[in-house]
Short mmCIF file of the C-alpha atoms (twelve columns), coordinates in Angstrom:
data_MODEL
# 
_entry.id   MODEL 
# 
loop_
_atom_site.group_PDB 
_atom_site.id 
_atom_site.type_symbol 
_atom_site.label_atom_id 
_atom_site.label_alt_id 
_atom_site.label_comp_id 
_atom_site.label_asym_id 
_atom_site.label_seq_id 
_atom_site.Cartn_x 
_atom_site.Cartn_y 
_atom_site.Cartn_z 
_atom_site.pdbx_PDB_model_num 
ATOM 1   C CA . MET A 1   0.023  0.144   0.091   1 
ATOM 2   C CA . PRO A 2   1.795  3.334   -0.796  1 
ATOM 3   C CA . HIS A 3   1.985  5.756   1.967   1 
ATOM 4   C CA . GLN A 4   3.560  9.193   2.468   1 
ATOM 5   C CA . ALA A 5   7.010  9.689   3.637   1 
ATOM 6   C CA . PRO A 6   7.264  11.769  7.122   1 
ATOM 7   C CA . ALA A 7   8.954  15.194  5.968   1 
ATOM 8   C CA . GLY A 8   13.132 15.223  6.514   1 
ATOM 9   C CA . THR A 9   13.068 11.268  5.872   1 
ATOM 10  C CA . GLY A 10  14.256 9.421   2.500   1 
ATOM 11  C CA . LEU A 11  14.246 5.727   2.350   1 
ATOM 12  C CA . GLY A 12  17.779 5.692   3.538   1 
ATOM 13  C CA . THR A 13  20.970 4.369   2.166   1 
ATOM 14  C CA . GLY A 14  19.810 0.601   2.216   1 
ATOM 15  C CA . VAL A 15  18.080 1.399   -1.093  1 
ATOM 16  C CA . SER A 16  19.753 -0.746  -3.966  1 
ATOM 17  C CA . ARG A 17  17.625 -0.205  -6.377  1 
ATOM 18  C CA . LEU A 18  15.020 3.019   -6.977  1 
ATOM 19  C CA . LEU A 19  12.905 4.459   -9.325  1 
ATOM 20  C CA . ALA A 20  11.423 8.215   -8.760  1 
ATOM 21  C CA . ILE A 21  8.913  9.813   -10.491 1 
ATOM 22  C CA . ASP A 22  7.303  13.358  -11.058 1 
ATOM 23  C CA . PRO A 23  4.249  12.685  -12.006 1 
ATOM 24  C CA . GLY A 24  2.295  15.075  -14.807 1 
ATOM 25  C CA . THR A 25  -0.368 14.944  -17.131 1 
ATOM 26  C CA . ARG A 26  1.709  16.106  -20.329 1 
ATOM 27  C CA . THR A 27  5.024  14.934  -18.413 1 
ATOM 28  C CA . THR A 28  6.028  12.760  -16.529 1 
ATOM 29  C CA . GLY A 29  10.275 12.829  -15.127 1 
ATOM 30  C CA . TYR A 30  11.598 9.488   -13.827 1 
ATOM 31  C CA . ALA A 31  14.874 8.872   -12.496 1 
ATOM 32  C CA . ILE A 32  15.945 4.962   -11.925 1 
ATOM 33  C CA . PHE A 33  19.135 4.677   -9.666  1 
ATOM 34  C CA . ASP A 34  21.328 1.239   -9.009  1 
ATOM 35  C CA . ASN A 35  23.195 1.076   -6.014  1 
ATOM 36  C CA . SER A 36  22.637 4.499   -5.042  1 
ATOM 37  C CA . ARG A 37  23.887 5.909   -8.801  1 
ATOM 38  C CA . LEU A 38  21.582 7.276   -11.315 1 
ATOM 39  C CA . ALA A 39  21.479 4.901   -13.973 1 
ATOM 40  C CA . ALA A 40  18.778 6.513   -16.293 1 
ATOM 41  C CA . CYS A 41  16.131 9.239   -16.799 1 
ATOM 42  C CA . GLY A 42  13.471 10.768  -19.155 1 
ATOM 43  C CA . CYS A 43  10.380 12.014  -19.293 1 
ATOM 44  C CA . LEU A 44  7.493  10.133  -20.829 1 
ATOM 45  C CA . THR A 45  5.239  12.539  -22.649 1 
ATOM 46  C CA . ALA A 46  1.320  12.543  -23.991 1 
ATOM 47  C CA . ASP A 47  -1.085 14.996  -24.794 1 
ATOM 48  C CA . GLY A 48  -3.127 14.779  -21.854 1 
ATOM 49  C CA . LEU A 49  -4.422 12.303  -19.217 1 
ATOM 50  C CA . TYR A 50  -5.192 9.505   -20.542 1 
ATOM 51  C CA . GLU A 51  -2.479 9.212   -22.878 1 
ATOM 52  C CA . MET A 52  -0.286 9.625   -19.777 1 
ATOM 53  C CA . LEU A 53  -1.776 6.714   -18.514 1 
ATOM 54  C CA . ALA A 54  -1.574 4.532   -21.381 1 
ATOM 55  C CA . GLU A 55  2.599  5.605   -21.476 1 
ATOM 56  C CA . ILE A 56  2.692  4.581   -18.398 1 
ATOM 57  C CA . MET A 57  1.300  1.534   -18.300 1 
ATOM 58  C CA . LEU A 58  3.402  0.668   -21.888 1 
ATOM 59  C CA . ALA A 59  6.600  1.606   -19.955 1 
ATOM 60  C CA . SER A 60  6.035  -0.824  -17.049 1 
ATOM 61  C CA . ALA A 61  5.072  -3.431  -19.552 1 
ATOM 62  C CA . ARG A 62  8.600  -2.750  -21.527 1 
ATOM 63  C CA . MET A 63  10.539 -3.098  -18.023 1 
ATOM 64  C CA . THR A 64  11.930 -6.554  -18.231 1 
ATOM 65  C CA . LEU A 65  13.404 -6.734  -14.892 1 
ATOM 66  C CA . PRO A 66  14.618 -9.906  -13.627 1 
ATOM 67  C CA . ARG A 67  12.368 -11.398 -11.002 1 
ATOM 68  C CA . GLU A 68  15.026 -11.269 -8.434  1 
ATOM 69  C CA . ILE A 69  15.549 -7.483  -8.881  1 
ATOM 70  C CA . LEU A 70  12.126 -6.784  -8.479  1 
ATOM 71  C CA . PRO A 71  11.970 -7.149  -4.647  1 
ATOM 72  C CA . GLU A 72  14.706 -4.775  -4.434  1 
ATOM 73  C CA . LEU A 73  12.622 -1.957  -6.498  1 
ATOM 74  C CA . LYS A 74  11.942 0.905   -4.424  1 
ATOM 75  C CA . THR A 75  9.383  3.323   -5.634  1 
ATOM 76  C CA . VAL A 76  9.023  6.936   -4.784  1 
ATOM 77  C CA . VAL A 77  6.645  9.449   -6.270  1 
ATOM 78  C CA . GLU A 78  6.252  12.963  -5.841  1 
ATOM 79  C CA . ARG A 79  3.110  13.793  -4.236  1 
ATOM 80  C CA . PRO A 80  0.352  16.292  -6.147  1 
ATOM 81  C CA . GLN A 81  -0.040 19.115  -3.871  1 
ATOM 82  C CA . VAL A 82  -2.355 21.832  -3.238  1 
ATOM 83  C CA . TYR A 83  -0.813 25.645  -3.082  1 
ATOM 84  C CA . GLY A 84  -2.264 28.663  -1.527  1 
ATOM 85  C CA . GLN A 85  -4.258 30.746  -4.296  1 
ATOM 86  C CA . ARG A 86  -0.882 32.821  -4.430  1 
ATOM 87  C CA . LYS A 87  1.016  29.961  -5.963  1 
ATOM 88  C CA . TRP A 88  -1.580 28.661  -8.014  1 
ATOM 89  C CA . LYS A 89  -0.582 28.193  -11.461 1 
ATOM 90  C CA . GLY A 90  -3.090 27.102  -13.717 1 
ATOM 91  C CA . ASP A 91  -6.278 24.780  -13.006 1 
ATOM 92  C CA . PRO A 92  -6.510 23.331  -9.361  1 
ATOM 93  C CA . ASN A 93  -8.128 20.742  -11.003 1 
ATOM 94  C CA . ASP A 94  -5.458 19.901  -13.021 1 
ATOM 95  C CA . LEU A 95  -4.467 17.964  -9.813  1 
ATOM 96  C CA . ILE A 96  -6.762 15.421  -9.840  1 
ATOM 97  C CA . GLY A 97  -5.367 14.032  -13.375 1 
ATOM 98  C CA . VAL A 98  -1.827 14.229  -11.413 1 
ATOM 99  C CA . ALA A 99  -2.979 12.195  -8.584  1 
ATOM 100 C CA . LEU A 100 -4.348 9.564   -11.007 1 
ATOM 101 C CA . VAL A 101 -0.847 9.542   -12.509 1 
ATOM 102 C CA . ALA A 102 0.820  9.070   -8.894  1 
ATOM 103 C CA . GLY A 103 -1.482 6.336   -8.136  1 
ATOM 104 C CA . ALA A 104 -0.751 4.506   -11.404 1 
ATOM 105 C CA . VAL A 105 2.648  4.569   -11.181 1 
ATOM 106 C CA . ALA A 106 1.835  3.506   -7.165  1 
ATOM 107 C CA . ALA A 107 -0.090 0.727   -8.467  1 
ATOM 108 C CA . LEU A 108 2.481  -0.522  -11.454 1 
ATOM 109 C CA . PHE A 109 5.748  -0.278  -9.240  1 
ATOM 110 C CA . PRO A 110 5.156  -1.284  -5.587  1 
ATOM 111 C CA . PRO A 111 5.770  -0.511  -3.019  1 
ATOM 112 C CA . ALA A 112 5.759  3.153   -3.482  1 
ATOM 113 C CA . LYS A 113 6.353  6.245   -1.128  1 
ATOM 114 C CA . PHE A 114 4.939  9.166   -1.831  1 
ATOM 115 C CA . VAL A 115 6.568  12.586  -0.820  1 
ATOM 116 C CA . LEU A 116 5.328  16.223  -0.523  1 
ATOM 117 C CA . PRO A 117 7.641  18.710  -2.979  1 
ATOM 118 C CA . HIS A 118 8.486  20.822  0.243   1 
ATOM 119 C CA . ALA A 119 9.960  17.708  2.074   1 
ATOM 120 C CA . TRP A 120 12.934 17.293  -0.340  1 
ATOM 121 C CA . LYS A 121 13.211 20.819  -1.907  1 
ATOM 122 C CA . GLY A 122 11.940 22.881  0.023   1 
ATOM 123 C CA . ASN A 123 10.207 26.066  -1.385  1 
ATOM 124 C CA . ALA A 124 13.604 26.377  -3.537  1 
ATOM 125 C CA . PRO A 125 13.054 27.881  -7.497  1 
ATOM 126 C CA . LYS A 126 13.564 25.281  -10.231 1 
ATOM 127 C CA . ASP A 127 16.957 26.971  -11.353 1 
ATOM 128 C CA . VAL A 128 17.939 26.987  -7.849  1 
ATOM 129 C CA . VAL A 129 17.411 23.186  -7.231  1 
ATOM 130 C CA . GLU A 130 18.848 22.257  -10.536 1 
ATOM 131 C CA . LYS A 131 22.253 24.016  -9.478  1 
ATOM 132 C CA . ARG A 132 21.993 22.373  -6.297  1 
ATOM 133 C CA . LEU A 133 21.650 18.859  -7.562  1 
ATOM 134 C CA . ARG A 134 24.394 19.446  -10.331 1 
ATOM 135 C CA . LYS A 135 26.639 20.070  -6.949  1 
ATOM 136 C CA . ILE A 136 25.842 16.599  -5.927  1 
ATOM 137 C CA . LEU A 137 25.969 14.634  -9.306  1 
ATOM 138 C CA . SER A 138 29.403 12.834  -10.620 1 
ATOM 139 C CA . LYS A 139 30.319 14.009  -14.175 1 
ATOM 140 C CA . GLU A 140 28.943 10.497  -15.320 1 
ATOM 141 C CA . GLU A 141 25.521 11.110  -13.715 1 
ATOM 142 C CA . ALA A 142 25.145 14.674  -15.004 1 
ATOM 143 C CA . ASP A 143 25.968 13.617  -18.708 1 
ATOM 144 C CA . ILE A 144 23.430 11.006  -18.097 1 
ATOM 145 C CA . ILE A 145 20.757 13.907  -17.460 1 
ATOM 146 C CA . GLY A 146 22.217 16.309  -20.299 1 
ATOM 147 C CA . GLU A 147 19.719 19.081  -20.751 1 
ATOM 148 C CA . ALA A 148 16.965 17.468  -19.074 1 
ATOM 149 C CA . ARG A 149 13.078 18.840  -18.604 1 
ATOM 150 C CA . HIS A 150 12.503 20.236  -15.158 1 
ATOM 151 C CA . ASP A 151 10.160 17.230  -14.568 1 
ATOM 152 C CA . VAL A 152 13.278 14.783  -14.931 1 
ATOM 153 C CA . TRP A 153 15.485 17.015  -12.858 1 
ATOM 154 C CA . ASP A 154 12.676 16.586  -10.351 1 
ATOM 155 C CA . ALA A 155 12.818 12.705  -10.286 1 
ATOM 156 C CA . VAL A 156 16.299 13.089  -10.264 1 
ATOM 157 C CA . GLY A 157 16.085 15.442  -7.012  1 
ATOM 158 C CA . LEU A 158 13.648 13.348  -5.583  1 
ATOM 159 C CA . GLY A 159 15.574 10.112  -6.058  1 
ATOM 160 C CA . LEU A 160 18.902 11.811  -4.482  1 
ATOM 161 C CA . TRP A 161 16.799 12.681  -1.318  1 
ATOM 162 C CA . SER A 162 15.410 9.245   -1.065  1 
ATOM 163 C CA . ILE A 163 18.918 7.402   -1.150  1 
ATOM 164 C CA . GLY A 164 20.549 9.893   1.146   1 
ATOM 165 C CA . ARG A 165 22.433 11.704  -1.247  1 
ATOM 166 C CA . ARG A 166 20.914 14.940  -0.573  1 
ATOM 167 C CA . GLN A 167 20.016 16.370  2.870   1 
ATOM 168 C CA . SER A 168 16.333 17.434  3.541   1 
ATOM 169 C CA . PRO A 169 16.134 21.851  3.047   1 
# 
């Protein structure tokens, strides 16, 4: 059953394989960590909610993990959050779709842990978060990311925080 991480706690350093997800209805960022190192990352794109749900289901079907790896895979998902009116960007009803995407990921890749955005990145703007993350990554990991979208950076940051390589704000 998915659960929410308490503020200030990641999954810990004992996690060997991690899937970190920044859900969205048009773009969903993901990062995969193996032995606490970034192994892959990217962004699923779609024209809307139902297409994104289909993309996630297809991605899970294409994922061919040996049976012995599956019990070691942990999943962490950025939990959709309603902000105060002064921080609204767009229609707050869009969060319903984001929550559906987050739930689909949690169902396809259990066990999943939900984390509020402020727990791992505080209130820092996206460009500040990216600069902080670049300082943590090895050159090889930075090369994997390249010039990625903010959704990918959020998934990478969530993953780094979850495995204990990034401290809480």
